[in-house]
KEKOL-346989 format. One line per field, with one value per residue (C-alpha): z, x, y; chain; residue in three letters. Coordinates in Angstrom, 3 decimals, padded with zeros to 6 digits. Each point is the difference from the previous one (the first is absolute). Layout:
pz	c(Z;...)
px	c(X;...)
py	c(Y;...)
unit	c(A;...)
code	c(Ala;...)
END
This chain:
pz	c(010.819;001.915;-002.312;-003.137;-001.916;000.837;-002.180;001.256;000.314;-004.183;000.415;001.001;-002.802;-002.219;001.160;-000.360;-003.419;-000.799;001.126;-002.159;-003.239;001.250;-000.131;-003.263;-001.561;002.099;-000.437;-004.214;-000.090;-001.814;003.448;003.149;001.389;003.302;001.075;001.809;003.923;001.758;003.540;000.478;003.456;001.348;003.016;001.222;-001.220;-000.453;-003.253;-001.866;-002.999;-002.326;000.967;-000.152;-003.357;-001.472;001.493;-001.411;002.556;002.624;003.378;002.047;002.714;003.355;002.015;002.908;000.773;003.798;-000.339;-001.872;001.885;002.555;-002.392;-000.954;-003.292;-001.594;-003.464;-003.086;-002.230;-003.622;-000.957;-002.363;001.410;002.076;003.654;002.629;003.342;002.620;003.380;000.528;-000.171;002.471;001.905;000.539;-000.896;001.252;003.519;-001.331;001.670;-000.645;003.547;-001.545;-002.838;001.784;000.639;003.376;002.769;-001.872;000.463;-001.708;000.829;000.267;002.784;002.199;000.047;000.305;002.722;002.041;-000.819;-004.140;000.367;-001.163;-003.667;-003.048;-001.073;-003.657;-001.999;-002.870;-001.859;-003.317;-001.318;-003.047;-000.022;001.489;001.296;002.067;001.390;003.349;000.022;003.742;-000.279;-000.360;003.002;002.863;003.820;002.293;003.670;000.328;003.783;002.609;-000.560;002.769;-000.359;-003.789;-001.180;-003.926;001.269;001.009;-003.544;-003.137;-002.855;-003.793;-003.022;-001.400;-001.504;-003.621;001.158;002.361;-003.169;-001.637;002.609;000.409;-003.590;-000.947;-001.853;000.639;002.414;-001.827;-003.590;000.402;002.374;-001.781;-003.411;001.144;002.074;-002.879;-001.927;002.339;000.636;-003.684;-000.593;003.343;-001.187;-003.788;000.390;003.027;001.284;-003.826;-002.284;-003.733;-000.459;-002.788;-002.589;002.741;002.752)
px	c(031.659;001.128;-001.996;002.187;-002.902;-002.218;-000.722;002.038;002.778;000.016;001.045;003.185;001.018;-001.516;002.699;002.989;-001.355;-000.286;003.449;001.327;-001.859;001.750;003.373;-000.401;-000.885;002.827;002.869;-001.196;000.969;003.510;000.855;-001.703;002.131;-001.371;-003.022;-003.156;000.336;-002.864;-001.606;-002.791;-001.853;-002.491;-000.961;001.901;-001.298;001.479;-000.223;001.789;001.918;-002.407;000.442;004.128;000.018;-002.130;002.566;002.901;000.285;001.124;-001.533;-001.539;001.832;-002.365;000.151;-002.189;-000.201;-000.358;004.139;-000.071;-002.768;-002.784;-002.361;-000.266;-000.147;001.155;000.665;001.452;002.469;000.901;002.871;003.015;001.095;003.230;-000.452;002.043;000.124;-002.870;001.587;001.277;-003.504;-001.415;001.943;-000.751;-003.850;-001.375;-000.012;-001.853;-003.580;-003.258;-000.560;001.780;-002.062;-003.737;-001.216;000.646;-001.855;-000.573;002.092;-000.169;-002.558;002.624;001.753;-003.393;000.801;003.430;002.045;002.299;002.932;-001.015;-000.958;003.500;-000.659;-000.840;-004.150;-000.488;-003.432;-001.750;-000.642;-002.478;-000.554;-001.580;-002.598;-003.538;-000.525;003.150;-000.655;-001.861;002.072;-000.291;004.128;000.917;-001.935;001.748;-001.149;000.107;-001.389;-003.437;-000.633;001.610;000.547;-002.016;-002.240;-001.379;003.404;-001.204;-001.965;003.297;001.732;-001.286;000.506;000.452;001.584;002.912;000.248;000.696;002.782;001.408;-000.295;002.482;002.480;-000.138;000.567;002.643;-002.025;000.220;-002.408;-003.453;000.831;-002.850;-001.911;-000.286;-000.908;-002.682;-001.444;-000.098;-001.758;-002.807;000.108;-000.991;-002.322;-001.451;-000.329;-000.882;-002.231;-001.876;000.477;-000.171;-001.533;-000.355;-003.141;-002.162;-002.963;-002.490;001.524)
py	c(-039.186;-003.014;-002.692;-000.141;-000.969;002.931;002.464;002.933;-002.454;000.139;003.519;-000.910;-002.471;002.105;003.037;-002.337;-001.148;003.536;000.507;-002.682;001.558;003.816;-001.998;-001.532;003.312;001.719;-002.358;-000.085;003.709;000.512;002.849;-002.036;-002.805;000.022;-002.181;001.896;000.822;-000.679;-000.512;-002.342;-000.624;-002.225;-001.886;-002.964;-003.126;-003.260;-001.299;002.874;-002.454;000.805;004.362;-000.638;-001.053;002.696;002.700;-001.921;-002.926;002.440;-000.825;002.404;001.655;000.407;002.975;001.408;003.238;-000.546;-000.287;003.754;001.835;-000.177;-001.671;-003.842;-000.799;-003.430;000.021;-002.296;002.531;-000.975;002.086;000.154;003.131;-000.881;000.350;000.616;-001.599;001.256;-001.334;003.497;001.849;-003.083;000.530;003.574;-000.063;-003.181;001.317;002.647;000.171;001.033;002.097;003.089;000.342;000.304;003.222;001.544;-001.731;-003.177;-003.392;-002.988;-002.708;-002.745;001.336;-000.346;-003.902;-000.281;-001.223;002.784;-002.050;000.655;003.907;000.722;-002.357;002.118;-000.110;-000.713;001.025;-000.821;003.261;000.136;003.595;-000.486;-002.636;001.502;-003.679;000.212;003.913;-002.038;-002.812;-001.276;-001.012;004.065;001.195;002.290;000.606;002.854;000.373;000.779;-000.500;-001.792;-003.330;-002.065;-003.113;000.951;000.363;000.486;003.235;001.574;000.146;001.771;-002.238;001.554;-000.909;001.747;003.340;000.318;002.586;-002.906;-002.654;002.640;000.059;-003.762;-000.289;002.734;002.157;004.016;001.259;000.861;-002.404;-001.750;002.034;003.836;-001.350;-002.047;002.213;002.513;-002.271;-000.886;003.828;000.998;-003.077;001.354;003.425;-000.924;-002.848;001.102;003.499;002.039;-002.569;000.933;001.185;-001.274;001.306;-001.414;001.623)
unit	c(A;A;A;A;A;A;A;A;A;A;A;A;A;A;A;A;A;A;A;A;A;A;A;A;A;A;A;A;A;A;A;A;A;A;A;A;A;A;A;A;A;A;A;A;A;A;A;A;A;A;A;A;A;A;A;A;A;A;A;A;A;A;A;A;A;A;A;A;A;A;A;A;A;A;A;A;A;A;A;A;A;A;A;A;A;A;A;A;A;A;A;A;A;A;A;A;A;A;A;A;A;A;A;A;A;A;A;A;A;A;A;A;A;A;A;A;A;A;A;A;A;A;A;A;A;A;A;A;A;A;A;A;A;A;A;A;A;A;A;A;A;A;A;A;A;A;A;A;A;A;A;A;A;A;A;A;A;A;A;A;A;A;A;A;A;A;A;A;A;A;A;A;A;A;A;A;A;A;A;A;A;A;A;A;A;A;A;A;A;A;A;A;A;A;A;A;A;A;A;A;A;A;A)
code	c(Ser;Arg;Asp;Pro;Asn;Ser;Glu;Asn;Ala;Gln;Tyr;Leu;Leu;Lys;Val;Gly;Arg;Leu;Ile;Gln;Lys;Leu;Asp;Glu;Ile;Gln;Leu;Gly;Ser;Lys;Asn;Val;Lys;Asp;Asn;Val;Leu;Phe;Leu;Ser;Glu;Asn;Val;Val;Phe;Lys;Asp;His;Asp;Lys;Ala;Asp;Gln;Cys;Tyr;Gly;Gly;Leu;Pro;Pro;Val;Arg;Leu;Asp;Ala;Lys;Asp;Phe;Ser;Pro;Cys;Lys;Arg;Asn;Arg;Phe;Tyr;Trp;Thr;Asn;Val;Arg;Leu;Arg;Ser;Ser;Ala;Lys;Ser;Lys;Asp;Val;Ala;Ser;Gly;Val;Ser;Leu;Asp;Gly;Phe;Leu;Asp;Glu;Gly;Tyr;Gly;Ala;Val;Ala;Arg;Leu;Ile;Gln;Ala;Glu;Asp;Gln;Glu;Asp;Met;Pro;Val;Lys;Ser;Asn;Ser;Phe;Leu;Ala;Ser;Leu;Ala;Arg;Ile;Asp;Asp;Asp;Arg;Met;Ile;Lys;Tyr;Lys;Leu;Ala;Gly;Thr;Pro;Gly;Arg;Asn;Ala;Ser;Ala;Ala;Tyr;His;Ile;Glu;Thr;Tyr;Ser;Val;Ala;Glu;Arg;Glu;Lys;Met;Ile;Gly;Leu;Pro;Ala;Gly;Tyr;Val;Glu;Lys;Pro;Val;Gly;Arg;Leu;Phe;Ser;Glu;Leu;Thr;Gln;Lys;Ala;Phe;Ile;Leu;Pro;Glu;Ser;Ser;Asp;Lys;Gly)
END
């Protein structure tokens, strides 16, 4: 949460305190000399001194998925894992665009409003996978031609949200990683709850 005093934000602090406790237990053992390795993530927010103290005084590392993928996701990461420079990865991946991850025939909506001199610029997108509230998020829409552009330009385009398969590719998950198990789950629920409901004594 962007509000450091909100209920959700307290989880970040509680995890930090849990790590401190685990360190006490681990370092109290005769055979262990290393601290617990951790990586904790949260949205970017201004006043994070309290969170820093919960993670041993370490400031967060700020990373955005747009530098490594076709997605946008600006986040803070508190970690004591030694990190190498990401400059080389950024040089390669920052130019990756959403266009190549959409189903055939579809385009990024941002392309419709770009000027001609911006056509070579990469398009980045939000890509939320798990939240039901985000499944139809209007920041994750694509288009394809549905007619001939004319006076009523909106009628010439078919707009829809990204498919689960497209989101898998954007995030870097294997094909079907989410789509297949979720499909099987809904199929089984439909089969058992509606098609073949359990019989009762009352029929």
